[in-house]
Every structure is written in C-alpha cells, then in structure tokens.
C-alpha positions in Angstrom: 50.3 184.7 51.9 53.5 184.1 54.6 53.3 184.8 57.9 55.7 187.5 58.5 59.4 186.2 60.3 59.8 187.3 63.3 55.9 187.8 64.2 55.3 184.0 63.2 54.4 182.2 67.0 56.4 178.6 68.2 54.8 175.8 66.0 54.2 172.7 67.8 55.7 169.9 65.5 54.0 167.4 67.6 52.2 167.2 71.2 54.3 168.7 73.7 57.3 169.1 70.9 57.9 173.1 70.0 59.8 174.7 67.5 61.0 177.8 69.1 63.9 178.5 66.7 65.0 181.9 64.9 64.8 182.9 60.7 67.5 184.9 59.1 66.6 185.4 55.6 68.8 187.6 54.6 71.9 185.5 55.4 73.8 185.2 51.7 77.2 183.7 53.0 77.4 181.1 56.0 80.8 180.5 57.3 82.0 182.0 54.3 82.1 179.1 52.4 78.6 178.4 51.0 75.7 180.6 49.6 72.6 181.2 51.4 70.2 182.0 48.5 67.2 182.9 50.6 68.5 183.0 54.0 68.8 180.1 56.9 67.0 178.7 59.4 68.2 178.2 63.3 66.2 175.7 64.6 65.4 175.0 68.0 63.6 172.7 70.2 61.3 172.2 73.2 60.3 168.8 74.3 58.3 168.8 77.6 57.9 165.6 79.6 55.6 165.0 82.7 58.6 165.8 85.2 59.9 168.8 82.8 61.1 170.2 79.0 64.1 170.1 77.3 65.6 172.9 75.3 67.3 170.9 72.1 70.2 173.6 71.0 69.5 177.5 70.6 70.2 180.0 68.1 72.7 182.3 67.3 73.2 185.0 68.9 72.3 188.2 67.2 68.6 186.2 67.0 68.3 185.0 70.3 65.2 187.6 70.7 63.3 185.8 68.6 64.1 182.4 70.4 63.3 183.8 73.9 60.3 185.3 72.4 59.3 182.0 71.1 60.6 179.3 74.9 58.4 181.6 76.5 54.8 181.4 74.4 55.2 177.4 75.2 57.4 177.2 78.6 58.4 179.5 81.8 62.1 179.1 82.9 61.1 177.5 86.1 59.9 174.8 84.1 63.1 173.8 82.0 64.8 170.6 83.9 67.1 170.3 80.8 69.2 171.8 78.2 70.4 169.4 75.4 73.6 170.8 73.2 73.7 168.9 70.1 76.2 171.1 68.6 78.3 173.8 69.6 79.0 175.7 67.4 77.7 179.3 67.6 74.8 179.2 65.8 73.9 176.7 67.5 75.0 177.8 71.1 75.2 181.8 70.4 72.2 182.1 72.9 73.4 179.3 75.8 75.0 181.6 77.7 71.7 183.9 78.1 69.6 180.9 78.3 71.7 179.8 81.3 71.5 182.9 83.1 67.5 182.6 82.6 67.2 179.2 83.9 70.5 178.1 86.1 69.1 175.4 87.3 68.6 173.4 84.1 71.0 170.6 83.4 72.8 170.8 79.9 73.9 167.7 78.8 76.8 168.0 76.0 78.9 165.2 74.0 81.8 164.4 76.0 84.3 166.0 73.0 82.1 168.7 73.3 83.5 169.9 76.9 86.2 171.8 76.4 83.8 173.9 73.5 81.3 174.2 76.4 84.0 175.6 78.7 84.8 178.4 76.0 81.1 178.8 75.6 80.6 179.2 79.0 83.6 180.7 80.4 83.7 181.0 84.3 80.0 180.9 84.5 80.5 177.0 83.4 81.1 176.5 87.4 77.8 177.3 88.4 75.9 174.6 86.1 75.5 171.5 86.2 76.5 169.5 83.0 76.3 165.2 82.0 78.5 164.5 79.6 77.4 162.0 77.0 77.5 158.7 74.7 76.1 156.5 72.5 73.8 154.4 74.5 72.5 157.4 77.7 69.6 158.7 77.6 67.9 161.6 79.7 64.2 160.9 80.7 61.6 163.1 80.8 58.5 161.5 82.8 56.9 159.6 79.8 59.3 160.6 77.4 63.3 159.7 77.1 65.6 161.1 74.5 68.3 159.4 73.1 71.5 159.9 72.5 73.9 158.9 69.3 77.4 160.1 68.1 77.5 161.5 65.0 80.9 162.9 64.8 82.1 164.9 62.7 78.9 165.8 60.9 80.4 168.2 60.8 82.5 168.9 64.4 83.9 166.1 66.6 81.4 166.8 69.6 78.2 166.4 67.2 75.4 164.3 68.2 71.7 163.6 67.7 69.1 163.5 70.2 66.2 160.9 69.3 62.7 161.3 71.6 60.7 158.4 72.0 58.1 157.0 71.8 57.4 159.4 69.3 60.3 158.6 66.5 61.4 162.3 66.4 65.1 163.1 66.0 66.8 166.0 66.4 69.4 165.5 64.0 72.0 169.0 64.3 73.5 169.7 60.9 72.5 166.0 59.4 69.8 166.9 57.2 70.1 170.1 57.2 69.9 172.6 54.5 70.2 176.5 54.7 66.7 177.7 53.5 64.4 180.0 55.3 60.5 179.6 55.1 58.4 180.4 57.4 56.1 177.3 56.2 58.6 174.9 58.1 57.9 171.7 57.0 58.9 169.8 53.7 55.9 168.7 52.6 55.0 172.9 52.7 58.1 174.7 52.1 59.0 175.8 48.5 61.8 173.5 46.6 64.6 173.3 49.0 66.2 169.8 46.9 69.4 172.1 45.8 69.9 173.2 48.9 70.2 170.2 50.8 72.4 168.9 48.0 74.4 171.9 48.3 74.5 171.7 52.2 75.2 168.3 51.7 78.3 169.2 49.2 79.8 171.7 51.1 79.2 170.6 54.7 79.2 166.5 54.7 81.2 165.9 51.6 84.9 165.5 53.1 83.3 163.4 56.1 81.7 161.0 54.1 82.9 158.1 56.2 81.2 159.4 59.2 78.3 159.6 57.2 77.6 156.3 56.9 78.8 155.4 59.9 75.8 157.4 61.5 73.4 156.3 58.9 73.9 153.3 60.1 72.6 154.3 63.4 69.9 156.0 62.2 68.5 153.8 59.9 67.6 151.5 62.3 65.7 154.1 64.7 62.9 154.6 62.0 62.1 158.1 62.5 58.9 159.4 62.0 60.4 162.7 61.7 63.7 164.8 61.6 63.9 167.9 63.4 67.6 168.9 61.9 68.9 172.6 62.9 68.6 174.2 59.8 66.1 174.7 57.2 62.7 172.3 57.2 61.6 170.1 58.9 61.5 166.7 57.4 57.9 165.3 58.4 56.9 163.9 54.8 58.7 160.6 54.7 61.7 161.0 56.5 63.4 157.6 55.7 63.9 159.5 52.2 66.4 161.8 53.1 68.0 158.9 55.4 68.5 156.8 52.1 69.5 160.8 49.6 72.7 160.6 52.5 73.4 157.2 51.5 73.5 158.3 47.9 75.3 161.4 47.8 78.2 159.6 49.8 78.6 157.1 47.2 79.9 157.3 43.4 76.2 157.7 41.0 78.7 155.6 38.6 80.5 152.6 39.3 84.1 152.5 39.5 86.2 151.1 36.9 88.9 150.8 39.4 88.2 147.5 41.1 90.1 145.5 43.4 93.4 146.5 44.8 94.3 148.4 41.1 95.1 151.5 42.4 94.1 155.4 41.1 96.3 157.3 39.7 95.3 161.1 38.3 98.0 163.7 36.0 95.8 167.2 35.6 98.3 170.1 34.0 98.8 172.8 32.1 100.6 173.9 29.2 101.7 177.4 28.0 103.6 176.7 25.2 104.3 173.1 25.5 107.0 172.2 27.9 104.7 170.9 30.4 102.6 168.8 28.1 105.6 166.8 26.9 106.6 166.4 30.5 102.6 165.4 32.0 102.6 163.1 28.5 106.1 161.4 30.0 105.0 161.6 33.3 102.5 159.1 32.4 103.6 156.9 30.6 105.9 155.8 33.3 103.3 155.8 35.9 100.7 153.7 32.9 103.8 150.9 32.7 103.3 149.8 36.5 101.0 147.1 37.0 97.9 147.6 38.9 97.8 151.1 38.4 95.1 152.5 36.4 96.5 156.2 35.0 94.3 158.7 34.1 95.6 162.5 32.0 94.0 165.4 32.0 94.1 169.0 30.6 92.8 171.4 32.3 92.5 174.2 29.6 89.8 171.5 28.0 88.0 171.0 31.8 85.8 172.6 34.2 87.5 172.4 37.7 84.3 170.6 39.8 83.6 167.5 37.8 87.3 166.7 38.9 86.7 166.9 42.2 84.6 163.8 42.5 87.5 162.0 40.2 90.0 162.5 42.4 88.0 162.1 45.8 88.3 158.3 44.5 91.8 158.3 43.0 94.7 157.1 45.4 97.2 159.8 44.3 97.2 163.0 42.0 100.1 164.8 40.0 100.1 168.4 38.8 101.8 170.3 36.2 101.9 173.4 35.7 104.2 176.3 34.0 106.1 179.0 36.4 104.2 182.2 35.3 104.7 185.7 37.4 106.1 183.4 40.4 103.4 181.3 40.8 101.1 178.7 39.6 98.3 179.1 37.0 95.0 179.7 38.1 93.0 176.5 37.4 95.1 174.6 39.6 94.8 176.8 42.1 90.9 176.6 41.2 91.1 172.8 41.3 93.3 172.4 44.9 91.0 174.9 46.2 87.8 173.1 45.2 89.0 169.8 47.4 88.8 171.5 50.7 85.4 169.6 50.3 86.0 166.3 50.2 88.7 163.8 52.5 91.7 163.8 50.7 94.1 163.1 54.0 96.6 160.7 52.8 96.0 160.3 49.5 100.1 160.9 47.6 100.4 163.3 45.5 102.8 164.8 43.0 104.2 168.4 41.3 105.5 168.8 38.3 106.7 171.9 35.8 108.1 173.6 33.3 109.5 177.5 34.0 111.6 180.1 33.1 113.0 181.9 36.0 112.5 180.9 39.5 110.0 178.0 39.6 108.4 178.5 42.4 104.8 176.6 40.6 105.8 173.1 42.7 107.1 173.6 45.3 103.8 176.0 46.5 101.4 173.4 44.8 103.2 170.8 47.0 102.8 173.2 50.1 99.3 172.9 49.3 99.1 169.8 48.2 100.5 168.9 52.3 97.8 171.5 54.1 95.9 169.4 52.6 97.1 166.1 54.9 98.0 164.7 51.5 101.6 162.6 51.2 104.0 164.3 49.1 106.5 161.3 49.6 108.7 162.4 45.9 110.4 165.7 45.4 108.9 167.4 42.5 110.1 167.5 39.0 111.1 171.3 37.9 112.5 171.8 34.1 113.7 174.7 32.6 112.4 175.9 29.2 112.0 172.9 27.3 112.5 169.2 28.0 115.6 167.4 26.8 115.0 164.0 25.8 117.6 162.8 28.8 115.0 165.3 31.1 112.3 163.3 29.6 113.0 160.5 30.5 113.8 161.1 34.1 109.6 162.4 33.8 109.1 158.5 32.6 111.0 157.6 35.7 109.6 160.0 38.0 105.7 159.0 36.9 106.8 155.6 37.5 107.8 156.2 41.0 105.0 158.0 42.0 103.2 154.6 41.0 105.7 151.9 42.4 104.6 153.9 45.5 100.7 153.7 45.0 101.0 149.4 44.4 103.7 148.9 46.8 106.7 148.6 44.6 108.7 151.3 45.3 112.0 150.8 45.7 114.3 152.0 48.2 115.4 155.4 48.1 119.0 157.1 48.1 119.2 160.2 50.6 120.9 162.8 48.9 122.1 164.8 51.9 123.4 167.6 49.5 119.3 168.2 49.1 118.7 168.4 52.7 
C-alpha cells in the first residue's frame, strides 16, 4: 500500500542528502501545454556538509507547507548556509520568498542569467540578502562536500543550471531528466512505469532545444553521476547513465536521413477543397524539384496525421504550406501542423505559402504571419490564385517553387523590388 502523500516524511536519498519536496497528484495540465495523467512532484533537496546545509531549489508556492514540514524534519533554519537555485520558474522557486524570510542569513547561489528572475521573485527583499552569480566551474564547499555548478542554458529556460555533488557524484539536474509523474515511492526502480511520462516530458519541454541538450550531455557524461535527482518525477538511482543515453537518442533521429552532405531538404504540405490548391502544389513541386541540390517532398495533409510530419520538419531546411481560403481562414490541418511546430526549433528555416481563393484570400498571409512568429524566414511573397489556375498561373507556381529552392541552395537570383508592393 502506498503511503499518504502529504504525510510521507523527508527521504534520505544518500547519507546526509534528503529529499524535501512536495507531491501534486491532482495536477492534470502543466503550463497549459503538458497533460499529466497522474500529477507531478516538485523535488527539492537538503545537503548536509560539515559547515552547514544547502537547500537545492524549493517548490510551487501552493505546496510550500509540505516543503517546510519536510525541511524541518532534517535541519533547522539556523543551519542553512546556502540556497542553490538551479532554476527560477515558479514551480521551482515558489517557496523561495518565505524560505529567505525564515533563513535570512543564507547565501543564494544562482546563475548569472538568473539574476533578473531572482530580482523579480524577491523584489525589494533581495536587498536584504547576499547572493553569488555562478558560472561553469564555480563551486560551493560545504565542508567535506562540494557542489559544482554546471550551466545548462535553455533546458528549458536561459538561466537553468545543474549542481553536481562531490564526492557523492549526485547530479541535481533541475528539469533535465525530469518527468511529470507522481509516485511516493520516489525512486525509478520502485515507482510505476514512467517511460511514457519521461519521453513525453522530453518531447514537450526539451525537444525545442536539442542542440542545447547535446551540449549539456557533453558536460554531464564525463561526470558519470551515480544518481540523478531531477526537479520533477522519479529520482534516478538505478542505471542513471541510461537516462543520459536516452537524452542523446531522443535528441537525434531514430532513422537515418537520406538527405546528406550539402543537399537541402524542402517539404511541401497542402490541402485542397476542389483541386485548385492541389494543382498549385504539384506545380510548385515541379519547379522546386528542377533545382539541383534540393531534395523536395510533397505531402497531402488529407492523407496523413500531423504529428509524424513534425519530425520531418525538424530536420528540413525549408517548408511550404498550401491552403485554400475557406471562411476567411486557412484550413484546420494546416493550423494543427503549424501549432505542433512549437515543440521544435524552427528559427531560421525558410518558409513560404500558397493557395487558391474565391473572395479575399486571407489564408496565405495568415500562414506567413504564423511562420514569422515561429522565427522562420519568409523571403518570398506568397502565391495566391483566384479559383482554378490557368496554365500561365501554373507556370508562375513553378517559378515560385524554383525561387524557394534556389534560395535554399544558395543559387537565388537577384530580387527585383516592385515598389508598388511596398
């Protein structure tokens, strides 16, 4: 039988190292973007050294009662020498203001990028406390134990860092290796099957920052932690390096990409109500395919689920979206696909839009605006055609596809500016 969540005492995860976090079993949606089928945990830790205690992160403010109850089970406020803030999102730092009121003598350690967030969290109270801004290689000596700071920016906020405890080799990994999975048994070898939660968390939290994930793994792998203590979900005490390997795997493609070397990848997605946009898509495809060095793929969204295309887009250099205008808007599958791209890094990718219309033709500029919002480059004005395209208009579509492919391949022709369009 599982112990009651609120009454579970602090847990010693290693001699002198205690879990003092909180359980949130009823949470069903996190940050409006993740579903949480059985809630989450807000993990915080207390590390005892010969010269005092370091508290690593806190909890969401609504759960601070659990946090302070467990903290008081393992130490006194007078013994707290340091408060280490790996991350300042409110689910990590919600109890920080009250903790500092109870332990005003404690020294705060936060990454250099975290200072503005620290100021926003403590406001005028910050003037009463001492703090140190950390960087890679900095450390905190607790007496017989040392916390080394490892900067892991963009995992998943710019100021995020990890803390590595020596000689114990415990990595307090913040959101890295986390999962929204609530189980009072705490450890990965005791809790229920959380594989889905672990990978789901990665896809929605870490996936947009894959290049930063790989840089972080380059720092973490040589540390060879024997335990990973994240801010959410199970503590990884059994085969922790398997989870490091999983992050490497999840940050790459599961299948080889056939587009190699200097060849560029261009994806064309479309839907068509009466065949007009489909005719445009095929002509765009023909024009783009004529450019050497660009691999072009054509997809009718009516014939496929949206989610698998996100993987393709992540590895592509450019993409084009074709949609008719219906009721003054692009069609829903196009919006579904564009909305899914928030989970990947699309910054700098080339985007373009095209489509047929009957009256006003809003779909194309709306798609272009969304691509710009995703930090994509939209170098060519979208192609709109009223009703079914003529042969001359289909030739213009071929030229449009060719222009986008030439831009990807570095063969773009000098652009003539039509001042009437400015």
